[in-house]
C-alpha positions in Angstrom: 0.0 0.0 0.0 1.4 3.4 -1.0 -1.5 5.6 -0.1 -5.0 5.1 1.3 -8.1 7.1 0.4 -11.3 6.9 2.4 -14.7 8.2 1.3 -18.2 7.7 -0.1 -18.5 6.3 -3.6 -21.0 7.6 -6.1 -21.9 6.9 -9.7 -22.2 10.4 -11.2 -24.6 11.1 -14.0 -23.5 14.5 -15.5 -25.6 16.2 -18.1 -25.7 19.4 -20.0 -29.1 20.9 -20.6 -30.6 24.4 -21.0 -33.3 23.9 -18.4 -34.2 21.4 -15.7 -37.9 20.4 -16.3 -40.4 20.5 -13.5 -43.9 19.2 -13.2 -45.2 17.2 -16.2 -42.5 18.2 -18.6 -39.5 16.7 -20.4 -36.2 18.0 -22.0 -33.3 16.4 -23.9 -29.8 16.9 -22.7 -27.2 18.1 -25.2 -24.5 15.9 -23.7 -23.9 13.6 -20.7 -21.3 11.5 -19.0 -21.4 8.5 -16.6 -18.5 8.2 -14.1 -17.3 7.4 -10.6 -17.9 10.2 -8.1 -17.3 11.2 -4.5 -14.6 13.5 -3.1 -11.9 11.1 -1.9 -12.9 8.6 -4.5 -12.3 11.0 -7.4 -9.1 12.1 -5.7 -8.0 8.4 -5.6 -8.7 7.8 -9.3 -6.8 11.0 -10.2 -3.7 9.6 -8.2 -4.1 6.3 -10.1 -4.3 8.0 -13.5 -1.1 9.9 -12.7 0.8 6.8 -11.9 0.5 6.0 -8.2 -2.0 3.2 -7.6 -3.9 3.9 -4.3 -5.9 1.8 -1.9 -9.5 3.0 -1.6 -11.9 2.3 1.3 -15.3 3.1 -0.1 -19.0 2.2 0.1 -19.9 -0.7 -2.2 -23.4 -2.3 -2.8 -24.2 -5.6 -4.2 -26.2 -4.2 -7.1 -25.5 -3.4 -10.8 -24.2 0.1 -10.0 -21.9 -1.4 -7.4 -20.5 -3.9 -10.0 -20.0 -0.9 -12.4 -18.0 0.9 -9.7 -15.9 -2.2 -9.0 -15.1 -2.5 -12.8 -14.1 1.2 -12.8 -11.7 0.7 -9.9 -10.2 -2.4 -11.6 -9.7 -0.4 -14.8 -7.5 2.1 -13.1 -5.7 -0.3 -10.9 -7.3 1.1 -7.7 -7.2 -1.5 -4.8 -10.7 -1.4 -3.6 -11.7 -2.2 0.0 -15.5 -2.6 0.4 -17.6 -1.0 3.1 -20.9 -2.7 2.4 -24.1 -0.7 1.9 -27.5 -1.9 0.6 -27.8 0.5 -2.3 -25.2 2.3 -4.4 -25.2 6.1 -4.2 -26.0 8.4 -7.1 -25.2 12.0 -8.0 -27.1 13.9 -10.8 -24.9 16.8 -11.8 -25.9 19.7 -14.0 -23.0 22.0 -14.8 -23.8 25.5 -16.2 -22.0 28.8 -16.4 -19.1 27.8 -14.2 -21.4 26.4 -11.5 -23.0 23.0 -10.9 -26.3 21.9 -9.4 -26.2 18.5 -7.8 -28.9 16.0 -6.5 -27.5 13.2 -4.4 -29.0 9.9 -3.6 -26.9 8.5 -0.8 -26.8 5.3 1.3 -24.3 5.7 4.0 -25.9 3.1 6.4 -22.8 0.8 6.5 -23.8 -2.8 7.1 -20.5 -3.7 8.8 -17.6 -2.0 10.7 -14.8 -0.6 8.7 -12.3 -3.3 7.8 -8.8 -3.6 9.4 -6.2 -2.6 6.8 -2.4 -3.2 6.9 -0.7 0.2 6.6 2.7 -1.3 5.8 4.4 0.9 3.2 1.7 3.5 3.3 3.0 7.1 2.9 -0.2 9.2 2.7 -3.8 9.1 3.9 -6.5 11.3 2.3 -10.0 11.5 3.8 -13.1 13.6 3.1 -14.9 13.1 6.4 -17.3 10.4 5.1 -17.1 7.1 6.9 -16.4 9.2 10.0 -15.4 6.2 12.2 -13.0 4.9 9.6 -11.6 8.3 8.8 -10.9 9.1 12.5 -9.4 5.6 13.2 -7.0 5.6 10.3 -6.1 9.3 10.8 -5.0 8.5 14.3 -3.2 5.3 13.2 -1.3 7.2 10.4 -0.4 10.1 12.7 1.1 7.6 15.1 3.0 5.9 12.3 4.4 9.2 10.9 2.3 8.9 7.7 1.1 12.1 6.1 -2.6 12.8 6.7 -4.6 14.9 4.3 -8.2 16.2 4.6 -10.6 17.5 1.9 -12.7 19.9 4.0 -15.5 20.4 1.4 -18.1 21.0 4.1 -18.7 20.7 7.9 -19.2 17.2 9.0 -19.9 15.7 12.4 -16.3 14.7 12.9 -14.5 17.6 11.4 -13.2 19.1 14.6 -12.1 15.7 16.1 -10.5 14.7 12.8 -8.5 17.9 12.4 -6.4 17.0 15.4 -4.8 14.2 13.4 -4.5 16.0 10.0 -1.2 17.4 8.6 -2.6 18.9 5.4 -6.1 20.4 5.4 -7.4 22.1 2.3 -11.0 23.3 2.7 -13.6 24.9 0.4 -15.2 28.3 0.9 -18.4 26.5 1.7 -16.8 25.4 5.0 -15.9 29.0 5.8 -19.6 30.0 5.2 -20.8 27.1 7.4 -18.5 28.1 10.2 -19.1 31.8 9.7 -15.4 32.6 9.2 -13.4 34.3 6.5 -10.8 32.3 4.6 -8.1 34.0 6.7 -9.9 33.1 10.0 -10.3 29.5 8.8 -6.5 29.3 8.2 -5.9 30.5 11.6 -8.3 27.9 13.0 -6.4 25.2 11.1 -3.1 26.3 12.6 -4.6 26.2 16.0 -5.8 22.6 15.4 -2.2 21.7 14.5 -2.4 21.4 10.7 1.1 22.2 9.4 -0.3 23.0 6.0 -3.7 24.6 5.4 -5.5 26.0 2.4 -8.9 27.5 1.2 -9.9 26.9 -2.4 -11.7 29.9 -3.7 -12.5 28.9 -7.3 -11.5 31.6 -9.9 -9.9 33.6 -7.0 -7.3 31.0 -6.4 -6.0 29.3 -3.3 -5.2 31.0 0.1 -2.7 28.8 2.0 0.1 28.6 4.5 2.9 26.1 5.2 4.1 25.7 8.7 5.0 29.1 10.2 4.7 31.1 6.9 2.4 34.0 6.3 -0.8 33.4 4.4 -0.2 33.4 0.6 -2.5 33.7 -2.3 -1.9 31.5 -5.3 -4.0 32.9 -8.2 -6.0 30.6 -10.3 -4.8 29.9 -13.8 -6.6 31.9 -16.5 -8.8 29.3 -18.2 -11.0 31.2 -20.8 -14.7 31.2 -19.7 -15.8 29.7 -23.0 -13.5 26.6 -22.3 -15.0 25.9 -18.9 -17.4 23.0 -19.3 -17.8 21.3 -15.9 -16.3 22.4 -12.6 -17.7 19.5 -10.6 -14.8 17.3 -9.4 -12.1 19.8 -10.1 -11.5 20.3 -6.4 -11.3 16.5 -5.8 -8.7 16.3 -8.7 -6.8 19.1 -7.0 -6.5 16.9 -3.8 -5.6 13.8 -5.7 -3.0 15.7 -7.7 -1.2 17.2 -4.7 -1.2 13.8 -2.9 0.5 12.4 -6.0 2.9 15.3 -6.1 3.8 14.7 -2.5 4.3 11.0 -3.0 6.7 11.5 -5.9 8.5 14.4 -4.1 8.0 14.1 -0.4 10.7 16.8 0.4 9.3 19.3 -2.1 7.7 22.6 -1.1 3.9 22.6 -0.7 3.8 25.6 -3.0 5.1 23.4 -5.8 2.6 20.6 -4.9 -0.2 23.1 -5.0 1.0 24.6 -8.3 0.9 21.1 -9.8 -2.6 20.5 -8.4 -3.8 23.9 -9.7 -2.8 22.9 -13.3 -4.6 19.5 -12.9 -7.8 21.4 -11.9 -7.4 23.8 -14.8 -7.3 20.8 -17.1 -10.3 19.2 -15.4 -12.8 22.0 -15.8 -12.5 21.8 -19.6 -14.1 18.3 -19.7 -17.5 16.8 -18.9 -17.6 14.2 -16.1 -15.0 13.0 -13.6 -13.4 10.3 -15.8 -12.8 12.6 -18.8 -11.5 15.2 -16.4 -8.6 13.1 -15.1 -5.3 14.5 -16.3 -2.1 12.9 -17.5 1.3 14.4 -16.5 1.6 15.8 -20.0 -1.8 17.5 -19.9 -0.9 19.0 -16.5 2.3 20.4 -17.9 0.4 21.8 -21.0 -2.3 23.4 -18.8 0.3 25.1 -16.6 2.3 26.4 -19.6 -0.7 27.7 -21.5 -2.8 29.2 -18.8 0.0 30.6 -16.6 1.3 32.5 -19.6 -2.2 33.7 -20.3 -2.6 34.8 -16.7 0.7 36.8 -16.8 -0.4 38.5 -20.0 -3.7 39.5 -18.4 -1.8 40.9 -15.4 0.5 42.9 -17.6 -2.5 44.2 -19.6 -4.3 45.4 -16.4 -1.1 47.0 -15.1 -0.7 49.0 -18.4 
């Protein structure tokens, strides 16, 4: 085991339509994609696509959607550890104008306790707060073993405060700031106080506000992806997490600024594609996105300055 991801698995149905019908009405989508979904799940698939095959502890049902998910994991070489549920979870995602509306159908009533996993050789753990008992157990175990622990703080969960005590790298969304009624700067201070040595807040087109150890807060601007090329932002944050975990695993002594720059380019690639699977980048695509959109961002900054 090189790295372990823990989360809730979904099958995502992503569709592009001008309107969402209500009442006794119908419409035809212009495009659609069917893929794996879930925060830590998508991050795990991103890590696998980049070349580090992870272990994934996720909800799995004995139904046809569950078998579809098992096949997806096998395709990418993801070692899947089942946490049994009765029904597979579904997400219906409608991206539009740089935003996305989501309807989730979730079964998180786990039929059995989380399985005991051998952490031998593991170098990183990434959790999203789902499966709170498993997330807390393995975060504690990894902290005791000196294994890097990472949290996707997409929203406030029942175990967020307890979990943060065992997290080294916490990157949260602005939604968490809103739920906790804090500014991004206040959230970063909160993460410092909880003992997170690296903290960040993703702010969409405004970039990433972050710190590393005792450094001051820094803003990493988003790459300048043209609006007309933004197709689907859903999953871009999850790919950001998966990419920085991969970057850390391949260069554990590197700066987190560099890991985050790598992940930023992965997200810039992702938002140009429909559905999570099509959004997964290769190393070449990450390098191309960084080169193209960083250059464009610098040109825009110069134009504004003039």
